C-alpha positions in Angstrom: -0.1 -0.4 0.1 1.2 3.6 -0.8 2.3 6.1 1.7 1.0 9.6 1.7 4.0 11.6 1.2 4.8 14.4 3.9 2.9 17.7 3.6 3.3 21.6 4.7 1.8 22.5 7.5 -0.8 25.1 7.1 0.5 26.9 10.5 0.5 30.6 8.9 -1.6 33.7 9.1 -1.8 37.1 8.0 1.5 38.4 10.2 3.3 36.0 9.2 2.6 36.8 5.5 3.5 40.7 6.2 6.8 39.2 7.6 8.0 37.4 4.6 6.9 39.8 2.0 8.6 42.7 4.1 11.8 41.5 4.9 11.3 40.2 1.4 11.1 43.9 0.5 14.0 45.0 2.7 12.8 48.7 3.1 15.5 49.3 5.4 18.5 48.0 2.8 16.4 49.6 0.3 16.3 52.8 1.6 19.6 52.6 2.9 21.4 51.5 -0.2 19.3 52.1 -2.6 18.5 55.7 -2.5 21.5 57.6 -3.4 21.4 55.4 -6.9 17.7 56.8 -7.2 19.2 60.2 -7.2 21.4 59.5 -9.5 19.2 58.2 -12.3 16.3 61.3 -10.9 17.3 63.5 -8.8 15.4 65.2 -6.3 12.2 63.0 -7.8 12.8 59.8 -6.1 9.4 60.8 -4.1 7.5 61.4 -7.3 9.1 58.4 -9.0 8.7 55.8 -6.3 4.6 56.8 -6.4 4.2 56.7 -9.9 6.2 53.0 -9.6 3.4 51.9 -7.0 0.4 52.4 -9.3 1.8 49.3 -11.7 2.4 47.4 -8.4 -1.0 47.8 -6.7 -2.2 46.7 -9.9 0.4 43.6 -9.6 -0.8 42.8 -6.5 -4.3 42.9 -6.9 -3.7 40.1 -9.6 -1.9 37.9 -7.1 -4.3 38.0 -4.7 -7.3 37.4 -7.3 -5.2 34.3 -8.9 -4.4 32.9 -5.4 -8.2 32.8 -4.5 -8.7 31.0 -7.8 -5.8 28.4 -7.6 -3.8 28.6 -4.4 -0.6 27.0 -5.2 3.6 28.3 -4.2 4.4 28.4 -7.6 2.3 31.4 -8.3 3.1 33.4 -11.4 5.3 30.2 -12.7 1.4 28.0 -12.2 -0.7 31.0 -13.2 0.7 32.4 -16.9 0.8 28.5 -17.3 -2.3 28.4 -17.3 -3.5 31.2 -19.2 -0.5 32.2 -21.7 1.0 29.0 -22.0 3.5 26.1 -20.5 6.7 28.3 -22.1 5.7 31.9 -20.9 5.0 29.8 -17.4 8.1 28.4 -17.1 9.7 31.3 -18.2 8.3 33.3 -15.5 9.2 30.7 -13.4 12.6 30.5 -14.4 13.5 34.1 -14.1 12.2 34.6 -11.1 14.7 31.5 -9.4 17.7 33.1 -11.1 17.1 36.7 -10.6 16.5 35.6 -6.7 19.8 32.9 -6.6 21.7 36.0 -8.2 20.8 38.4 -5.3 21.5 36.3 -2.9 24.7 35.7 -4.0 25.5 39.1 -4.1 23.6 40.3 -0.5 25.6 37.8 1.2 28.7 39.6 -0.2 27.0 43.0 1.2 25.7 41.5 4.6 29.2 40.4 5.1 30.8 43.9 4.3 28.2 45.3 6.7 28.6 43.2 9.3 32.3 44.0 9.6 31.7 47.8 9.5 29.8 46.8 12.5 32.6 44.6 14.0 35.1 48.0 12.9 32.5 50.6 14.7 32.8 48.0 17.9 36.5 48.0 18.0 36.5 44.7 16.8 39.6 45.0 14.0 40.8 41.1 14.7 39.4 38.2 15.5 42.1 34.9 15.6 44.8 36.8 13.8 42.8 37.7 11.3 42.3 41.6 10.7 38.6 42.1 10.0 38.8 44.5 7.0 35.4 45.5 5.4 36.8 46.1 2.5 37.8 42.6 1.7 35.7 41.4 -1.3 36.9 37.9 -0.2 36.7 38.3 4.1 33.0 39.7 3.3 31.6 36.9 0.8 33.0 34.3 3.7 31.2 36.1 6.6 28.0 36.4 4.4 27.9 33.1 3.5 28.4 32.0 7.0 25.4 34.3 7.9 23.3 32.9 4.6 24.2 29.6 6.2 22.7 30.3 9.3 19.7 32.1 8.3 19.3 28.7 5.6 19.1 26.8 9.1 15.7 28.6 10.9 14.5 28.6 6.9 14.7 24.9 7.6 13.5 24.4 10.6 10.1 25.5 9.8 8.9 28.8 8.3 6.8 29.4 11.4 10.2 30.2 13.0 11.8 32.0 10.4 8.8 34.7 10.7 8.6 35.3 14.3 12.5 35.9 13.8 11.8 38.2 11.0 9.1 40.2 13.0 11.8 40.9 15.6 14.5 41.9 12.9 11.5 44.7 11.5 10.4 45.8 14.7 14.2 46.9 15.2 14.4 48.0 11.6 11.6 50.4 11.5 12.2 51.9 14.7 15.6 52.7 13.7 14.7 53.8 10.3 11.6 55.4 11.5 13.6 57.6 14.3 16.3 58.7 12.6 14.3 59.7 9.6 12.1 61.5 11.6 15.2 63.6 13.3 15.5 64.3 9.6 12.8 65.5 9.0 12.4 67.6 11.8 16.0 69.1 11.7 17.1 69.0 7.8 18.8 71.9 6.5 17.0 71.9 3.3 13.0 72.8 3.2 10.6 70.4 1.5 9.6 70.9 -2.2 6.5 70.3 -3.6 8.4 69.5 -7.0 9.7 66.1 -5.1 6.6 65.0 -5.7 6.4 65.9 -9.5 7.0 63.5 -12.1 7.3 65.7 -15.0 10.3 67.1 -13.8 12.5 64.2 -14.4 15.2 65.8 -16.7 14.2 63.2 -19.5 12.5 60.0 -20.5 15.7 57.6 -20.7 16.0 58.8 -17.1 12.3 58.4 -16.1 11.9 54.9 -17.5 15.5 53.9 -15.3 13.9 55.7 -12.3 11.0 53.3 -12.8 11.9 50.2 -13.1 14.8 51.1 -10.1 11.6 51.9 -8.1 10.1 48.8 -9.2 13.1 47.1 -8.3 12.5 48.8 -4.2 9.3 47.4 -4.1 10.3 43.7 -5.3 9.8 40.8 -2.7 6.2 41.8 -1.6 5.0 39.3 -3.7 6.7 36.3 -1.2 3.7 36.2 0.6 2.3 34.5 -1.7 5.1 31.6 -2.2 4.1 29.9 1.0 -0.1 30.3 0.6 -0.4 26.5 1.2 1.1 27.0 4.3 -1.3 29.4 5.6 -4.5 28.9 6.9 -7.1 31.2 4.9 -6.4 31.3 1.6 -6.8 34.7 1.6 -4.2 35.6 4.5 -1.4 35.8 1.1 -3.3 38.7 -0.1 -3.6 40.3 3.0 -0.3 39.9 4.1 1.5 41.0 0.6 -1.1 44.4 0.6 0.0 45.6 4.2 3.3 44.9 3.3 2.7 46.5 0.2 1.3 49.9 1.5 3.6 49.9 4.6 6.8 49.7 2.5 5.1 52.9 0.0 4.9 54.8 3.6 8.4 54.1 4.2 10.0 54.8 1.0 8.5 58.2 0.6 9.1 58.9 4.2 12.8 57.6 3.8 13.3 59.3 0.4 12.3 63.3 1.6 14.1 62.8 4.4 16.8 61.9 3.2 16.4 65.0 0.9 15.5 67.2 4.1 18.9 66.5 5.7 21.1 66.3 2.3 21.9 68.2 -0.9 22.0 66.3 -4.1 25.2 66.5 -4.6 25.6 65.0 -0.5 23.4 62.0 -1.5 25.2 61.6 -4.5 28.5 61.0 -2.9 27.4 59.1 -0.1 25.6 56.3 -2.2 25.0 53.1 -0.5 26.5 54.2 2.3 23.5 57.1 2.8 22.2 55.4 5.9 25.2 55.2 7.6 26.3 58.7 6.6 23.0 59.6 8.1 23.3 58.2 11.5 26.8 59.4 11.8 25.7 63.5 11.0 22.8 63.3 13.4 24.0 61.4 16.4 27.0 60.4 18.4 27.9 57.0 19.1 27.1 54.3 19.9 23.6 55.9 18.5 25.2 56.6 15.4 25.7 53.1 14.9 22.2 52.1 15.2 21.6 52.7 11.3 24.4 50.5 10.9 22.9 47.8 12.5 19.5 48.5 11.0 20.8 47.8 7.9 22.6 44.6 8.7 19.2 43.2 10.2 17.8 44.1 6.9 20.2 42.3 5.0 20.0 39.1 7.6 16.4 39.6 7.3 16.3 39.7 2.9 18.5 36.8 2.6 16.4 34.3 4.9 13.5 35.6 3.1 14.9 34.7 -0.4 15.4 31.1 0.2 11.8 31.2 1.6 10.4 31.4 -1.6 13.2 30.4 -3.7 12.8 26.7 -2.4 9.1 27.1 -2.8 8.8 28.1 -6.2 11.4 24.7 -7.0 8.8 22.6 -5.3 6.4 23.5 -6.3 8.5 23.2 -10.7 9.6 20.1 -8.9 6.0 18.7 -8.6 5.4 19.1 -12.1 8.3 17.6 -13.1 9.4 20.3 -14.6 12.4 20.0 -12.3 13.5 17.4 -10.6 12.1 15.2 -8.0 14.9 16.2 -5.4 12.9 19.2 -4.9 9.5 17.7 -3.9 10.9 16.3 -0.7 9.3 17.7 2.3 10.4 17.1 5.5 8.3 15.0 8.1 9.6 16.7 10.9 9.5 20.5 10.2 7.0 20.2 7.3 9.2 22.3 5.0 11.1 21.8 1.7 14.4 20.7 4.1 16.4 19.2 0.7 15.6 22.5 -1.2 16.6 24.9 1.0 19.5 23.5 1.2 20.2 23.3 -2.2 19.4 27.0 -2.6 21.9 28.0 -0.8 24.3 25.8 -1.9 23.9 27.3 -5.2 23.8 30.7 -4.3 27.2 29.7 -2.2 28.8 28.4 -5.2 27.7 31.3 -7.3 29.5 33.7 -4.8 32.3 31.8 -4.4 32.8 31.3 -8.2 32.8 35.2 -8.4 35.8 35.1 -6.6 37.6 33.1 -8.1 36.8 34.4 -11.6 36.2 38.1 -11.6 34.6 38.3 -14.4 31.9 36.2 -13.2 31.7 38.7 -10.6 31.2 41.6 -13.2 28.4 39.6 -15.0 26.4 39.0 -11.0 27.4 43.0 -10.9 25.4 43.2 -14.7 23.0 41.1 -13.3 22.3 43.3 -10.1 22.1 46.5 -12.1 19.9 44.7 -15.1 17.7 42.8 -12.3 14.7 45.2 -13.0 14.5 44.0 -16.1 13.9 41.1 -14.8 11.3 41.6 -12.3 9.8 44.0 -14.7 8.7 40.8 -17.0 7.7 38.2 -14.3 5.6 40.9 -13.0 4.1 42.0 -16.1 3.1 38.8 -17.3 1.6 37.5 -14.5 -1.0 40.8 -14.1 -1.8 39.6 -17.9 -2.5 36.2 -17.2 -4.8 37.5 -14.7 -6.5 40.0 -17.2 -6.4 37.0 -19.3 -8.0 34.2 -17.3 -10.8 36.5 -16.4 -11.8 38.8 -19.0 -15.0 37.2 -19.3 -15.9 39.7 -16.4 -15.9 42.4 -19.0 -19.1 41.3 -20.1 -20.7 39.4 -16.5 -19.6 41.0 -13.8 -18.2 44.9 -15.5 -17.6 46.7 -11.8 -15.0 43.7 -10.6 -13.4 43.8 -14.3 -12.1 46.8 -13.0 -10.3 45.2 -10.3 -9.7 41.3 -12.4 -9.1 42.8 -15.6 -8.6 46.3 -16.3 -5.6 47.1 -13.3 -3.6 44.2 -14.3 -3.9 44.4 -17.8 -3.2 47.7 -18.3 -0.2 47.3 -15.3 1.4 44.6 -16.5 1.3 46.3 -20.4 2.6 49.4 -18.7 5.5 47.5 -17.3 6.4 45.1 -20.0 6.1 48.5 -22.5 8.9 50.1 -20.0 11.0 47.0 -19.5 11.3 47.2 -23.9 11.8 51.0 -23.8 14.8 50.3 -20.9 16.1 47.1 -23.2 16.4 49.6 -25.8 18.3 52.1 -24.5 20.6 49.3 -23.1 21.5 48.2 -26.8 22.3 51.8 -27.6 23.8 53.3 -24.7 27.3 51.8 -25.9 28.8 51.4 -29.3 30.9 48.0 -28.4 30.4 44.9 -26.1 32.8 45.1 -23.1 32.9 42.7 -20.1 31.5 45.7 -17.3 28.6 46.4 -15.1 28.1 49.3 -16.9 28.2 48.4 -20.3 24.7 48.8 -21.9 25.4 45.2 -24.3 26.8 43.6 -21.7 23.9 44.5 -18.8 21.0 43.8 -22.3 23.2 40.1 -22.2 22.6 39.2 -19.0 18.6 38.9 -18.6 18.8 37.6 -22.4 21.0 34.7 -21.6 18.4 34.1 -18.4 15.6 33.6 -20.6 17.8 31.7 -22.9 18.6 29.2 -20.4 15.0 28.8 -19.0 13.7 27.7 -22.9 16.8 25.1 -22.6 15.5 24.2 -19.4 11.9 24.3 -20.3 12.3 22.2 -23.6 14.2 19.6 -21.3 11.3 19.6 -19.2 8.9 19.2 -22.2 11.0 16.6 -24.2 12.8 14.5 -21.5 11.0 14.7 -18.5 7.6 14.7 -19.9 6.1 17.1 -17.5 2.6 17.3 -17.7 2.8 21.1 -16.9 3.2 21.1 -20.7 -0.4 19.8 -21.4 -2.5 23.0 -21.4 -0.2 24.6 -18.0 -1.4 21.6 -16.3 -0.3 21.9 -12.6 -0.4 20.3 -9.3 -2.5 21.7 -7.0 -2.5 21.9 -3.2 -3.0 18.4 -1.4 -2.3 16.3 -4.2 0.1 13.4 -3.8 2.4 14.9 -5.8 5.7 12.4 -5.6 3.8 9.5 -6.0 1.3 10.3 -9.0 4.6 11.7 -11.0 6.1 8.7 -10.7 2.7 6.7 -12.7 2.7 9.2 -15.3 6.1 8.8 -16.7 9.4 8.1 -16.1 12.0 10.2 -14.0 14.8 12.1 -15.0 17.6 13.6 -12.1 
């Protein structure tokens, strides 16, 4: 008699979804490291571009919530796009999401290690066991960051409930520090507030606007992590609620932080500080040890972001594994912890390998930086496709329920087309910004080649899934749903492949 495989435990609620979505979005990291980049692109119109970017993101969030209520699946866009727009586009949606997150994890690990060493330096811990703790050392920063990644993987493996509890406490501390220092800057800043900061038409040109918009979308990236644990929530609506609450919270924090930075720092000052802007704000406003609090908040935000990247990536691969578009190893759920333990460890191992290879192969590090610079295109692609999938699936409401169609069809459809259009415009800009190809993260052709390589590899993997694995997913986007005996049913339909 065949035994039922262990399943994921439904132990999560709205608060857990908020913690995962908010940690994945990493507002403190986005504000602390990204505001300088946003200012370099759109000047003092950062608050305006964040507001504009929120409009299509809200339409896409509506699409996620609607699709999740209709078909609860941790594969989210991979499943929904496959059913509505075709399995090839669906697989590409899942693939670019996974590869983009893995690259982000490899990059963020090194950044986390660097912030950790900066904090150790501030705490006057300059050496450990004869080893000099140099925050400018790429090797040491990467090694320390990977140790942090290994630690957060343990909490992800032992259960998502435990991980969300940790993330909740990290968020409370981060937001307290962020709100306190930004409030201080708001009250004492030497630069007066200007309503022009909220005027998107003041951006100098169309290319700058498009670049700023994609960068702002990248700021919001991560709220959809709440839907990766939808099969582990008590109520199917909890994932949507968590995602929406986190999204509106991120908007408030981004606007609050961007205005506070511009109240305290001039544009040249903000550009000069770049990714050190939050740390600089702490030093400018307070004396030690209080001046180190923003750096500590930045460190905890990076740690939480790493952990919340591991969780949805492992679950996305579990969804692909049970459809046999990926290997069966991803479907193993720990009977003790009720989590995809093997997949979680494998995800971390892949990110570790990429980070270590970047140390050994300098040009690979350039590729990772190019991927980070152009990852907004990848995010725009899978968000846009998911939104269009919602519009296509519920298009019948245009005739039967016109009022409901506004949320289920029109808002997602317009948002998806807008993001895909901006992505195409920016891709065209990358293709014309450089007259020759160079292995440099600021070379347009190289930046464009990275997402192109991700898409091409996705097509290859899709072909393997369809023709070698003979995945049922490629039959009208069929996907294994909640509560199905995924492992045993897969064994009876076609030969297995590793």
